[in-house]
N, C-alpha and C positions, 0 to 999 in steps of 0.2 A: 504494500499502500505504500508506504513511504517514497517507493525511487518513484511510482507512477504519481505520486502527487507534486515530488520533485520537476519531473517532465512537464506535465500541467500547467505549474507554476512557472517555469522557465519560458512555454510556447506563449502563455498567457501576459508574463511580463514582455516582453517582445511584440507582439499584438497590440497592448495599449502604448506604448511606445510607437512604433512603425502605424498603427491605426490614428492616435493623436497627432502625428504629422503628416502621415498622409490628408488628416481633415484639417487641418491646421493652412497645408499650403498647396493642393492639389486642392481641395472643394473648396477652399476659403468657407471655412468653417470655423474663426480661433477661438471661440467658447466650446466646441464639441471636443475642440485637440486638446484645451486644457483638461478638460474635463477626462478624458482619455489616457491623457502624459497623468493625470494623479492616481491614479487608479494603479498605476506599476507598486507605488510603495505598498497598497492595500494587498496586492500578491504576496508579499515578503511576512505580511501579518498573517495572512492565510495559511502559508506555508507550515508558520513556526506554531499556529494553533495545531495544525495538524500531525505535525510532529509531537508535541505536548499532549494529547489524545491519545494519540496510537503508545506511549509509553504509560499513562496513567492506565493507559486500559491493559496493561499486562504486558503489552507487547516487551520483545527483548531488542535492545541496541544493536544495530547492524550499521555497515561502514556507510550506509544510506542515510541515517541518522546524522553523523558528522558530516555529511555533503551536503545537508541540508541546511546545517547549522554555517557548513563554509559559504554557500549558497547564498543566504541571508544576509551574510557579513561581507560579502565583495560587493552583491547588490544595494544593501545601505553604503560601502563606503565610495561605490563607484559607481551607481546610478545615476547622481546628476552628471558626472563625468560621460557614462554611455549618452543617454538625452543627448548633452550639448555638442558629442560628436558624430550624431544623429543629424541632429538638428542643423550644423554649418552645412552637412553635405545635401539636406534637402531643401534647404536655401539654395544655393549653387541650383541643382537638377531643377527644382520648379518655381523660384521665386527670382532668378535673374540675379542671384548672390556672389560674390566672388568665390572662387574656388578653393578650398581648405587651404592654409597655408600648412606646409611640413617643416616643422623646425627642423637646426641644427646650432652645434657649437654650444655656446654657454646656457643658449635659453631652451636646447632641448635637455642639456646637462640638469638643468634647474626642476623642468619638470618630471624628471628621471627620481630626483632627491622626494618632488612631493609624490610620486608614485610611492616611494619608500612609506612618506607619512601616512597615504590613504591605504595602502595595504598593512600596516601597523595596525590601523583602524579597523580595517576587514579583519586582522587574526586577534586583535581586542573581542569584537564585537562576539567572531564564531567563539571565540575563548571561552567567553559569558554567558552564551547561550548553552554552549555545550558543558558548563560546569553548573548554570542554573538546574540543568535537565538532569543531574546526576545528584544534584542534592533534594530534588524536587522529587525522583525518583526513589533514590533513598534504600539501592536495593545494588550492590556493589554488581551482584552475579548476572544482575538484566543491563548493566550499563558498563561493565570492562571496555566492550568492543569501543565505546569513545575515547578511551584512555591513548589509542595510536593516532588519533585525529589531532591531539595537541602536539605530536613531535610532526606530524606532517604541516601543519599550519607556519612550528617554526623553519620548516625545509622554504616551505615557499616567503616566508620572510625574508631567510636568509638567498634566496635567487635573488629578491628585488633588490637587499643592498647591492648586492658583488654586478648586478646590470648597472646600478645610478655607480658602484666604483668604477667598473669598464668606459662608463661614458667621462666618468672625469678625468678618467688619465689619457682618454682618447674622445675627445669631442666628435660629434658627427661630423660628417665634413656636409659642406649646401650641397646640393644637388646640381648638377650639369644639366643645362638644359642641352638638347640633343642638335646635334648641328645639322644640317643637310649637305648633303652631297651636293656640288657644283658641279655642274660639266655635262657632255651628253652623246 
């Protein structure tokens, strides 16, 4: 049940985001677009309720429950950024806006370090949810599987830090515009 709930919530999240942007830019219905975009955080609450009900109803935690906590953490920490990313592309494609900018150099490096902070927030949220579920269920035999998710969260955060360090040492080069061959 938990895995299908995660899949349902992931699909519902992107339906809300893409539907909201489509309503806003393609159908020129900005209020409907905002309403649909506001549904995206509701999806996270639904998933949290599903996971909690499953465990309180006697379910034994599996990797699915850890994945759900991780999904919620990432969604909360990165949700606004994902929507902004899609928004820029919709504006460019459907509303005559400028092409999305490709960051390089110091600006990209600073974004990478911002991602370290976002990933740290996602890890803290996911760890908080996991810890809350463990305390709420109060049965170590049924929640032992969640312990492994803490280590995975640490690995994810470590990779994010290494990514940022790599772009601090070797900054991203600006994109080179393709040149046209002359001749004939």
